[in-house]
Phi, psi and omega in degrees: 000147180277157179283138177300139177302328180292329179288331186263002182281156180301158183300319181298326177287327175295318178294320177300318181295322177298316180290319179301316179299322179291329175288317179298316185277359175092359176304318171246106182272175175306132179084351177286145177277135173285155176300152178298159179303313182294320181293318179294319178300314178299315182296325183263356183066037184244166175286135177305326179295325179291317178295318179300324180292323178294315179297325179298326177299318179297321179297314180294329178276357180071025182267348175228156174244134183257131170247104184309129179084350182246302180157187179252139183237144178292126182286154176302129177083002184299316181297317178296318178294317177296318181298316180296318178295314179295321178299313181299314180298320180296312183294324182278321188249327182266318185303315182302322178294322179294315177301315180300315180294321177301314181295315182300320183275355178069031179277150177258126179309320180298321176295322179293320179291328176293332181280338187287000000 
């Protein structure tokens, strides 16, 4: 079996995905301050420079607002924008492999939905 694209991605993208998931699920809501780079790095056992790179992606995407000397805050509409982006990525890159595996295993979609 091939390795999942998520497993082979760089650490800063994995950290970005963790933060994105926390924004989508409401752990960090609109206007909430994200943990400091150092605090998040310590929590994840990561290098602060790697965390800073992940945070910079959010800044470039306009998903956070920076208050210099204070911190980064989740921008208005960030969860909706992230959800739409993640949905599109799932449908384009992950869903086809899932459908293929369902067919290969002879599973019935109705049975899978009943299990959910």
